[in-house]
All heavy atoms as a GROMACS GRO file, in nm:
protein
  471
    1MET      N    1   0.057   1.862  -0.134
    1MET     CA    2  -0.041   1.820  -0.036
    1MET      C    3  -0.059   1.669  -0.043
    1MET      O    4  -0.074   1.611  -0.148
    1MET     CB    5  -0.173   1.890  -0.064
    1MET     CG    6  -0.282   1.852   0.030
    1MET     SD    7  -0.432   1.943  -0.012
    1MET     CE    8  -0.538   1.876   0.109
    2MET      N    9  -0.057   1.606   0.072
    2MET     CA   10  -0.074   1.462   0.079
    2MET      C   11  -0.221   1.428   0.099
    2MET      O   12  -0.289   1.490   0.179
    2MET     CB   13   0.004   1.405   0.198
    2MET     CG   14   0.152   1.408   0.183
    2MET     SD   15   0.232   1.329   0.324
    2MET     CE   16   0.182   1.437   0.457
    3THR      N   17  -0.266   1.330   0.024
    3THR     CA   18  -0.401   1.281   0.044
    3THR      C   19  -0.393   1.134   0.081
    3THR      O   20  -0.303   1.062   0.037
    3THR     CB   21  -0.488   1.297  -0.082
    3THR    OG1   22  -0.425   1.228  -0.189
    3THR    CG2   23  -0.504   1.444  -0.119
    4LYS      N   24  -0.486   1.089   0.164
    4LYS     CA   25  -0.487   0.949   0.203
    4LYS      C   26  -0.505   0.863   0.080
    4LYS      O   27  -0.585   0.895  -0.008
    4LYS     CB   28  -0.600   0.921   0.301
    4LYS     CG   29  -0.571   0.962   0.441
    4LYS     CD   30  -0.678   0.909   0.533
    4LYS     CE   31  -0.638   0.934   0.676
    4LYS     NZ   32  -0.736   0.880   0.770
    5PRO      N   33  -0.432   0.752   0.074
    5PRO     CA   34  -0.446   0.664  -0.042
    5PRO      C   35  -0.581   0.593  -0.042
    5PRO      O   36  -0.637   0.563   0.064
    5PRO     CB   37  -0.332   0.564  -0.025
    5PRO     CG   38  -0.301   0.566   0.120
    5PRO     CD   39  -0.333   0.704   0.169
    6ILE      N   40  -0.631   0.568  -0.159
    6ILE     CA   41  -0.754   0.492  -0.175
    6ILE      C   42  -0.714   0.348  -0.203
    6ILE      O   43  -0.637   0.321  -0.295
    6ILE     CB   44  -0.840   0.548  -0.290
    6ILE    CG1   45  -0.880   0.692  -0.258
    6ILE    CG2   46  -0.962   0.461  -0.314
    6ILE    CD1   47  -0.947   0.764  -0.372
    7VAL      N   48  -0.763   0.258  -0.121
    7VAL     CA   49  -0.725   0.117  -0.138
    7VAL      C   50  -0.840   0.039  -0.200
    7VAL      O   51  -0.956   0.074  -0.187
    7VAL     CB   52  -0.683   0.053  -0.004
    7VAL    CG1   53  -0.558   0.120   0.050
    7VAL    CG2   54  -0.793   0.058   0.098
    8SER      N   55  -0.803  -0.068  -0.268
    8SER     CA   56  -0.903  -0.151  -0.334
    8SER      C   57  -0.970  -0.245  -0.236
    8SER      O   58  -0.923  -0.264  -0.124
    8SER     CB   59  -0.836  -0.233  -0.446
    8SER     OG   60  -0.747  -0.327  -0.389
    9LYS      N   61  -1.078  -0.305  -0.277
    9LYS     CA   62  -1.148  -0.402  -0.192
    9LYS      C   63  -1.064  -0.528  -0.172
    9LYS      O   64  -1.078  -0.596  -0.072
    9LYS     CB   65  -1.283  -0.440  -0.254
    9LYS     CG   66  -1.383  -0.327  -0.250
    9LYS     CD   67  -1.514  -0.369  -0.311
    9LYS     CE   68  -1.611  -0.253  -0.311
    9LYS     NZ   69  -1.740  -0.285  -0.370
   10ASP      N   70  -0.976  -0.556  -0.267
   10ASP     CA   71  -0.889  -0.674  -0.259
   10ASP      C   72  -0.773  -0.655  -0.162
   10ASP      O   73  -0.717  -0.753  -0.116
   10ASP     CB   74  -0.831  -0.708  -0.397
   10ASP     CG   75  -0.938  -0.740  -0.498
   10ASP    OD1   76  -1.046  -0.786  -0.458
   10ASP    OD2   77  -0.913  -0.719  -0.618
   11PHE      N   78  -0.739  -0.530  -0.134
   11PHE     CA   79  -0.624  -0.494  -0.051
   11PHE      C   80  -0.501  -0.575  -0.094
   11PHE      O   81  -0.456  -0.667  -0.027
   11PHE     CB   82  -0.651  -0.512   0.098
   11PHE     CG   83  -0.549  -0.439   0.182
   11PHE    CD1   84  -0.552  -0.302   0.190
   11PHE    CD2   85  -0.450  -0.507   0.248
   11PHE    CE1   86  -0.458  -0.232   0.264
   11PHE    CE2   87  -0.355  -0.439   0.323
   11PHE     CZ   88  -0.358  -0.302   0.331
   12ASN      N   89  -0.445  -0.536  -0.207
   12ASN     CA   90  -0.333  -0.608  -0.265
   12ASN      C   91  -0.199  -0.538  -0.238
   12ASN      O   92  -0.193  -0.442  -0.162
   12ASN     CB   93  -0.357  -0.624  -0.416
   12ASN     CG   94  -0.380  -0.489  -0.484
   12ASN    OD1   95  -0.322  -0.388  -0.444
   12ASN    ND2   96  -0.464  -0.489  -0.585
   13LEU      N   97  -0.094  -0.586  -0.300
   13LEU     CA   98   0.040  -0.530  -0.279
   13LEU      C   99   0.050  -0.383  -0.321
   13LEU      O  100   0.122  -0.305  -0.258
   13LEU     CB  101   0.145  -0.613  -0.353
   13LEU     CG  102   0.172  -0.752  -0.297
   13LEU    CD1  103   0.269  -0.828  -0.386
   13LEU    CD2  104   0.226  -0.743  -0.156
   14GLU      N  105  -0.021  -0.346  -0.424
   14GLU     CA  106  -0.020  -0.206  -0.466
   14GLU      C  107  -0.080  -0.116  -0.358
   14GLU      O  108  -0.032  -0.006  -0.333
   14GLU     CB  109  -0.098  -0.190  -0.598
   14GLU     CG  110  -0.103  -0.048  -0.650
   14GLU     CD  111   0.034   0.011  -0.686
   14GLU    OE1  112   0.131  -0.064  -0.705
   14GLU    OE2  113   0.043   0.134  -0.694
   15ASP      N  114  -0.182  -0.163  -0.292
   15ASP     CA  115  -0.242  -0.087  -0.182
   15ASP      C  116  -0.142  -0.070  -0.067
   15ASP      O  117  -0.132   0.038  -0.008
   15ASP     CB  118  -0.368  -0.156  -0.131
   15ASP     CG  119  -0.479  -0.159  -0.234
   15ASP    OD1  120  -0.492  -0.062  -0.310
   15ASP    OD2  121  -0.551  -0.260  -0.239
   16ILE      N  122  -0.072  -0.176  -0.035
   16ILE     CA  123   0.030  -0.169   0.071
   16ILE      C  124   0.138  -0.068   0.033
   16ILE      O  125   0.182   0.010   0.115
   16ILE     CB  126   0.088  -0.308   0.098
   16ILE    CG1  127  -0.020  -0.399   0.157
   16ILE    CG2  128   0.210  -0.300   0.191
   16ILE    CD1  129   0.018  -0.544   0.166
   17ARG      N  130   0.180  -0.070  -0.093
   17ARG     CA  131   0.281   0.026  -0.140
   17ARG      C  132   0.231   0.169  -0.123
   17ARG      O  133   0.303   0.257  -0.075
   17ARG     CB  134   0.317   0.001  -0.287
   17ARG     CG  135   0.430   0.092  -0.337
   17ARG     CD  136   0.433   0.104  -0.488
   17ARG     NE  137   0.313   0.159  -0.546
   17ARG     CZ  138   0.279   0.288  -0.543
   17ARG    NH1  139   0.354   0.377  -0.482
   17ARG    NH2  140   0.167   0.330  -0.600
   18LYS      N  141   0.106   0.194  -0.160
   18LYS     CA  142   0.048   0.329  -0.147
   18LYS      C  143   0.048   0.374  -0.001
   18LYS      O  144   0.081   0.488   0.030
   18LYS     CB  145  -0.097   0.331  -0.198
   18LYS     CG  146  -0.113   0.319  -0.346
   18LYS     CD  147  -0.262   0.324  -0.377
   18LYS     CE  148  -0.300   0.253  -0.500
   18LYS     NZ  149  -0.446   0.251  -0.519
   19ILE      N  150   0.008   0.285   0.089
   19ILE     CA  151   0.002   0.319   0.231
   19ILE      C  152   0.141   0.346   0.286
   19ILE      O  153   0.163   0.442   0.361
   19ILE     CB  154  -0.069   0.207   0.310
   19ILE    CG1  155  -0.216   0.203   0.271
   19ILE    CG2  156  -0.053   0.227   0.460
   19ILE    CD1  157  -0.290   0.081   0.320
   20ARG      N  158   0.238   0.263   0.248
   20ARG     CA  159   0.376   0.283   0.296
   20ARG      C  160   0.432   0.416   0.246
   20ARG      O  161   0.498   0.489   0.320
   20ARG     CB  162   0.464   0.167   0.252
   20ARG     CG  163   0.432   0.039   0.326
   20ARG     CD  164   0.524  -0.071   0.290
   20ARG     NE  165   0.657  -0.036   0.343
   20ARG     CZ  166   0.766  -0.103   0.317
   20ARG    NH1  167   0.762  -0.208   0.239
   20ARG    NH2  168   0.881  -0.066   0.367
   21GLU      N  169   0.406   0.448   0.120
   21GLU     CA  170   0.455   0.576   0.065
   21GLU      C  171   0.389   0.694   0.138
   21GLU      O  172   0.456   0.790   0.175
   21GLU     CB  173   0.426   0.582  -0.084
   21GLU     CG  174   0.478   0.708  -0.150
   21GLU     CD  175   0.453   0.710  -0.299
   21GLU    OE1  176   0.411   0.608  -0.356
   21GLU    OE2  177   0.473   0.817  -0.360
   22TYR      N  178   0.261   0.685   0.159
   22TYR     CA  179   0.187   0.790   0.230
   22TYR      C  180   0.243   0.809   0.370
   22TYR      O  181   0.271   0.922   0.413
   22TYR     CB  182   0.038   0.754   0.235
   22TYR     CG  183  -0.044   0.844   0.324
   22TYR    CD1  184  -0.078   0.972   0.284
   22TYR    CD2  185  -0.088   0.800   0.449
   22TYR    CE1  186  -0.155   1.055   0.364
   22TYR    CE2  187  -0.164   0.881   0.530
   22TYR     CZ  188  -0.197   1.009   0.488
   22TYR     OH  189  -0.272   1.090   0.569
   23ASN      N  190   0.262   0.698   0.443
   23ASN     CA  191   0.314   0.708   0.578
   23ASN      C  192   0.456   0.761   0.583
   23ASN      O  193   0.491   0.837   0.672
   23ASN     CB  194   0.304   0.574   0.651
   23ASN     CG  195   0.164   0.545   0.697
   23ASN    OD1  196   0.085   0.636   0.721
   23ASN    ND2  197   0.130   0.418   0.709
   24SER      N  198   0.540   0.722   0.487
   24SER     CA  199   0.677   0.772   0.489
   24SER      C  200   0.681   0.922   0.467
   24SER      O  201   0.760   0.993   0.530
   24SER     CB  202   0.763   0.699   0.385
   24SER     OG  203   0.723   0.733   0.255
   25LEU      N  204   0.596   0.974   0.382
   25LEU     CA  205   0.589   1.119   0.361
   25LEU      C  206   0.536   1.190   0.485
   25LEU      O  207   0.585   1.295   0.525
   25LEU     CB  208   0.501   1.152   0.240
   25LEU     CG  209   0.557   1.111   0.104
   25LEU    CD1  210   0.451   1.129  -0.004
   25LEU    CD2  211   0.682   1.190   0.071
   26ARG      N  212   0.436   1.130   0.547
   26ARG     CA  213   0.378   1.188   0.667
   26ARG      C  214   0.477   1.184   0.783
   26ARG      O  215   0.493   1.282   0.855
   26ARG     CB  216   0.252   1.108   0.704
   26ARG     CG  217   0.135   1.190   0.739
   26ARG     CD  218   0.007   1.108   0.750
   26ARG     NE  219   0.019   0.972   0.796
   26ARG     CZ  220   0.008   0.935   0.924
   26ARG    NH1  221  -0.014   1.023   1.016
   26ARG    NH2  222   0.019   0.809   0.957
   27HIS      N  223   0.544   1.073   0.799
   27HIS     CA  224   0.637   1.055   0.910
   27HIS      C  225   0.761   1.143   0.895
   27HIS      O  226   0.825   1.175   0.996
   27HIS     CB  227   0.676   0.909   0.926
   27HIS     CG  228   0.564   0.824   0.978
   27HIS    ND1  229   0.568   0.687   0.973
   27HIS    CD2  230   0.445   0.855   1.035
   27HIS    CE1  231   0.457   0.638   1.025
   27HIS    NE2  232   0.381   0.738   1.063
   28ALA      N  233   0.795   1.182   0.775
   28ALA     CA  234   0.911   1.270   0.754
   28ALA      C  235   0.891   1.404   0.824
   28ALA      O  236   0.988   1.473   0.856
   28ALA     CB  237   0.936   1.290   0.605
   29GLN      N  238   0.767   1.441   0.849
   29GLN     CA  239   0.735   1.569   0.912
   29GLN      C  240   0.710   1.555   1.062
   29GLN      O  241   0.671   1.651   1.127
   29GLN     CB  242   0.613   1.630   0.844
   29GLN     CG  243   0.632   1.652   0.696
   29GLN     CD  244   0.502   1.688   0.626
   29GLN    OE1  245   0.402   1.717   0.689
   29GLN    NE2  246   0.505   1.686   0.495
   30MET      N  247   0.731   1.435   1.118
   30MET     CA  248   0.700   1.410   1.259
   30MET      C  249   0.828   1.386   1.340
   30MET      O  250   0.931   1.349   1.284
   30MET     CB  251   0.613   1.285   1.273
   30MET     CG  252   0.477   1.295   1.213
   30MET     SD  253   0.394   1.134   1.230
   30MET     CE  254   0.225   1.181   1.211
   31THR      N  255   0.815   1.404   1.470
   31THR     CA  256   0.923   1.370   1.561
   31THR      C  257   0.919   1.218   1.582
   31THR      O  258   0.816   1.154   1.556
   31THR     CB  259   0.907   1.440   1.698
   31THR    OG1  260   0.789   1.387   1.762
   31THR    CG2  261   0.895   1.591   1.682
   32PRO      N  262   1.030   1.161   1.631
   32PRO     CA  263   1.028   1.017   1.659
   32PRO      C  264   0.914   0.976   1.754
   32PRO      O  265   0.848   0.874   1.733
   32PRO     CB  266   1.164   0.991   1.722
   32PRO     CG  267   1.252   1.094   1.661
   32PRO     CD  268   1.165   1.216   1.649
   33ARG      N  269   0.888   1.055   1.854
   33ARG     CA  270   0.780   1.026   1.950
   33ARG      C  271   0.645   1.026   1.880
   33ARG      O  272   0.560   0.939   1.904
   33ARG     CB  273   0.784   1.129   2.063
   33ARG     CG  274   0.679   1.118   2.170
   33ARG     CD  275   0.651   0.989   2.216
   33ARG     NE  276   0.676   0.927   2.340
   33ARG     CZ  277   0.673   0.794   2.351
   33ARG    NH1  278   0.660   0.718   2.248
   33ARG    NH2  279   0.686   0.735   2.465
   34GLU      N  280   0.622   1.122   1.791
   34GLU     CA  281   0.495   1.128   1.717
   34GLU      C  282   0.479   1.007   1.625
   34GLU      O  283   0.369   0.955   1.610
   34GLU     CB  284   0.488   1.256   1.635
   34GLU     CG  285   0.473   1.382   1.718
   34GLU     CD  286   0.488   1.510   1.636
   34GLU    OE1  287   0.564   1.510   1.538
   34GLU    OE2  288   0.423   1.609   1.673
   35ILE      N  289   0.588   0.961   1.566
   35ILE     CA  290   0.584   0.843   1.479
   35ILE      C  291   0.544   0.721   1.560
   35ILE      O  292   0.459   0.642   1.518
   35ILE     CB  293   0.718   0.821   1.408
   35ILE    CG1  294   0.746   0.937   1.311
   35ILE    CG2  295   0.720   0.687   1.334
   35ILE    CD1  296   0.886   0.939   1.254
   36ILE      N  297   0.604   0.705   1.677
   36ILE     CA  298   0.571   0.591   1.764
   36ILE      C  299   0.425   0.595   1.803
   36ILE      O  300   0.353   0.495   1.795
   36ILE     CB  301   0.662   0.589   1.888
   36ILE    CG1  302   0.805   0.555   1.846
   36ILE    CG2  303   0.612   0.490   1.993
   36ILE    CD1  304   0.908   0.578   1.954
   37GLU      N  305   0.376   0.711   1.845
   37GLU     CA  306   0.235   0.724   1.885
   37GLU      C  307   0.141   0.694   1.768
   37GLU      O  308   0.040   0.626   1.784
   37GLU     CB  309   0.210   0.863   1.941
   37GLU     CG  310   0.276   0.888   2.075
   37GLU     CD  311   0.268   1.032   2.122
   37GLU    OE1  312   0.215   1.118   2.048
   37GLU    OE2  313   0.317   1.059   2.233
   38ASP      N  314   0.176   0.743   1.650
   38ASP     CA  315   0.094   0.721   1.532
   38ASP      C  316   0.091   0.572   1.497
   38ASP      O  317  -0.015   0.517   1.464
   38ASP     CB  318   0.151   0.802   1.415
   38ASP     CG  319   0.066   0.792   1.291
   38ASP    OD1  320  -0.052   0.834   1.295
   38ASP    OD2  321   0.117   0.741   1.189
   39THR      N  322   0.204   0.506   1.506
   39THR     CA  323   0.213   0.363   1.477
   39THR      C  324   0.132   0.283   1.577
   39THR      O  325   0.061   0.187   1.540
   39THR     CB  326   0.360   0.318   1.476
   39THR    OG1  327   0.431   0.397   1.379
   39THR    CG2  328   0.374   0.171   1.439
   40GLN      N  329   0.139   0.320   1.703
   40GLN     CA  330   0.062   0.250   1.807
   40GLN      C  331  -0.088   0.266   1.784
   40GLN      O  332  -0.164   0.170   1.801
   40GLN     CB  333   0.101   0.300   1.946
   40GLN     CG  334   0.239   0.256   1.988
   40GLN     CD  335   0.286   0.322   2.116
   40GLN    OE1  336   0.242   0.431   2.153
   40GLN    NE2  337   0.379   0.257   2.184
   41LYS      N  338  -0.131   0.385   1.746
   41LYS     CA  339  -0.273   0.407   1.718
   41LYS      C  340  -0.319   0.320   1.601
   41LYS      O  341  -0.427   0.261   1.604
   41LYS     CB  342  -0.300   0.554   1.686
   41LYS     CG  343  -0.297   0.645   1.805
   41LYS     CD  344  -0.321   0.788   1.762
   41LYS     CE  345  -0.296   0.886   1.876
   41LYS     NZ  346  -0.306   1.025   1.830
   42GLY      N  347  -0.235   0.314   1.497
   42GLY     CA  348  -0.268   0.233   1.381
   42GLY      C  349  -0.277   0.085   1.416
   42GLY      O  350  -0.368   0.015   1.372
   43ALA      N  351  -0.184   0.038   1.497
   43ALA     CA  352  -0.184  -0.103   1.538
   43ALA      C  353  -0.308  -0.133   1.622
   43ALA      O  354  -0.371  -0.238   1.604
   43ALA     CB  355  -0.057  -0.135   1.616
   44ALA      N  356  -0.344  -0.044   1.712
   44ALA     CA  357  -0.463  -0.064   1.796
   44ALA      C  358  -0.588  -0.071   1.709
   44ALA      O  359  -0.678  -0.154   1.732
   44ALA     CB  360  -0.476   0.047   1.899
   45PHE      N  361  -0.596   0.014   1.607
   45PHE     CA  362  -0.710   0.015   1.516
   45PHE      C  363  -0.721  -0.119   1.442
   45PHE      O  364  -0.829  -0.178   1.434
   45PHE     CB  365  -0.696   0.130   1.416
   45PHE     CG  366  -0.804   0.133   1.312
   45PHE    CD1  367  -0.930   0.183   1.342
   45PHE    CD2  368  -0.780   0.086   1.184
   45PHE    CE1  369  -1.030   0.184   1.246
   45PHE    CE2  370  -0.879   0.088   1.088
   45PHE     CZ  371  -1.004   0.137   1.119
   46VAL      N  372  -0.609  -0.168   1.391
   46VAL     CA  373  -0.609  -0.295   1.317
   46VAL      C  374  -0.648  -0.410   1.409
   46VAL      O  375  -0.729  -0.495   1.371
   46VAL     CB  376  -0.471  -0.320   1.252
   46VAL    CG1  377  -0.461  -0.462   1.198
   46VAL    CG2  378  -0.445  -0.219   1.142
   47LEU      N  379  -0.593  -0.413   1.529
   47LEU     CA  380  -0.627  -0.520   1.623
   47LEU      C  381  -0.775  -0.517   1.660
   47LEU      O  382  -0.839  -0.622   1.672
   47LEU     CB  383  -0.540  -0.509   1.750
   47LEU     CG  384  -0.393  -0.544   1.729
   47LEU    CD1  385  -0.314  -0.512   1.855
   47LEU    CD2  386  -0.377  -0.689   1.688
   48LYS      N  387  -0.830  -0.398   1.674
   48LYS     CA  388  -0.973  -0.386   1.704
   48LYS      C  389  -1.056  -0.441   1.588
   48LYS      O  390  -1.152  -0.514   1.608
   48LYS     CB  391  -1.007  -0.239   1.731
   48LYS     CG  392  -1.150  -0.215   1.773
   48LYS     CD  393  -1.173  -0.071   1.806
   48LYS     CE  394  -1.317  -0.046   1.848
   48LYS     NZ  395  -1.343   0.094   1.878
   49LYS      N  396  -1.018  -0.405   1.465
   49LYS     CA  397  -1.089  -0.454   1.347
   49LYS      C  398  -1.078  -0.606   1.337
   49LYS      O  399  -1.176  -0.674   1.305
   49LYS     CB  400  -1.032  -0.392   1.219
   49LYS     CG  401  -1.070  -0.248   1.199
   49LYS     CD  402  -1.215  -0.241   1.157
   49LYS     CE  403  -1.247  -0.102   1.110
   49LYS     NZ  404  -1.387  -0.088   1.073
   50LEU      N  405  -0.961  -0.661   1.364
   50LEU     CA  406  -0.943  -0.805   1.358
   50LEU      C  407  -1.030  -0.875   1.462
   50LEU      O  408  -1.087  -0.981   1.435
   50LEU     CB  409  -0.796  -0.843   1.379
   50LEU     CG  410  -0.703  -0.813   1.263
   50LEU    CD1  411  -0.558  -0.839   1.304
   50LEU    CD2  412  -0.739  -0.895   1.141
   51GLY      N  413  -1.040  -0.817   1.579
   51GLY     CA  414  -1.124  -0.874   1.683
   51GLY      C  415  -1.269  -0.878   1.642
   51GLY      O  416  -1.339  -0.977   1.666
   52LYS      N  417  -1.316  -0.772   1.579
   52LYS     CA  418  -1.455  -0.769   1.532
   52LYS      C  419  -1.477  -0.873   1.422
   52LYS      O  420  -1.581  -0.936   1.418
   52LYS     CB  421  -1.491  -0.629   1.480
   52LYS     CG  422  -1.506  -0.527   1.590
   52LYS     CD  423  -1.546  -0.393   1.535
   52LYS     CE  424  -1.560  -0.292   1.647
   52LYS     NZ  425  -1.597  -0.160   1.599
   53THR      N  426  -1.378  -0.891   1.335
   53THR     CA  427  -1.390  -0.988   1.228
   53THR      C  428  -1.395  -1.128   1.284
   53THR      O  429  -1.476  -1.210   1.242
   53THR     CB  430  -1.270  -0.975   1.131
   53THR    OG1  431  -1.270  -0.843   1.077
   53THR    CG2  432  -1.278  -1.075   1.018
   54GLU      N  433  -1.310  -1.157   1.384
   54GLU     CA  434  -1.311  -1.290   1.444
   54GLU      C  435  -1.443  -1.319   1.512
   54GLU      O  436  -1.495  -1.429   1.503
   54GLU     CB  437  -1.196  -1.303   1.544
   54GLU     CG  438  -1.060  -1.310   1.478
   54GLU     CD  439  -0.946  -1.316   1.576
   54GLU    OE1  440  -0.972  -1.336   1.696
   54GLU    OE2  441  -0.831  -1.300   1.535
   55GLN      N  442  -1.501  -1.220   1.579
   55GLN     CA  443  -1.629  -1.239   1.646
   55GLN      C  444  -1.739  -1.264   1.543
   55GLN      O  445  -1.828  -1.345   1.564
   55GLN     CB  446  -1.663  -1.118   1.731
   55GLN     CG  447  -1.575  -1.106   1.853
   55GLN     CD  448  -1.602  -0.976   1.929
   55GLN    OE1  449  -1.687  -0.898   1.893
   55GLN    NE2  450  -1.525  -0.955   2.034
   56ALA      N  451  -1.733  -1.194   1.430
   56ALA     CA  452  -1.835  -1.211   1.327
   56ALA      C  453  -1.825  -1.348   1.262
   56ALA      O  454  -1.925  -1.401   1.213
   56ALA     CB  455  -1.819  -1.101   1.222
   57ASP      N  456  -1.706  -1.406   1.260
   57ASP     CA  457  -1.687  -1.537   1.198
   57ASP      C  458  -1.739  -1.652   1.283
   57ASP      O  459  -1.755  -1.763   1.236
   57ASP     CB  460  -1.539  -1.562   1.168
   57ASP     CG  461  -1.488  -1.473   1.054
   57ASP    OD1  462  -1.571  -1.420   0.978
   57ASP    OD2  463  -1.365  -1.458   1.042
   58LEU      N  464  -1.767  -1.627   1.410
   58LEU     CA  465  -1.810  -1.734   1.500
   58LEU      C  466  -1.947  -1.785   1.469
   58LEU      O  467  -2.036  -1.743   1.426
   58LEU     CB  468  -1.805  -1.688   1.646
   58LEU     CG  469  -1.665  -1.658   1.697
   58LEU    CD1  470  -1.675  -1.605   1.840
   58LEU    CD2  471  -1.578  -1.782   1.695
   0.00000   0.00000   0.00000
């Protein structure tokens, strides 16, 4: 059973490794189309978070 990785507050290289490993295991069970959709959702989420961070920094 796969569980989502827990990342540190520092978000370091080890956290990135955990996320990549988790995604590779998850993506092994998906179709190419599902992988693309999942990646797009993740990118949209990150861009939304970055936008909120930039607004808060103003």
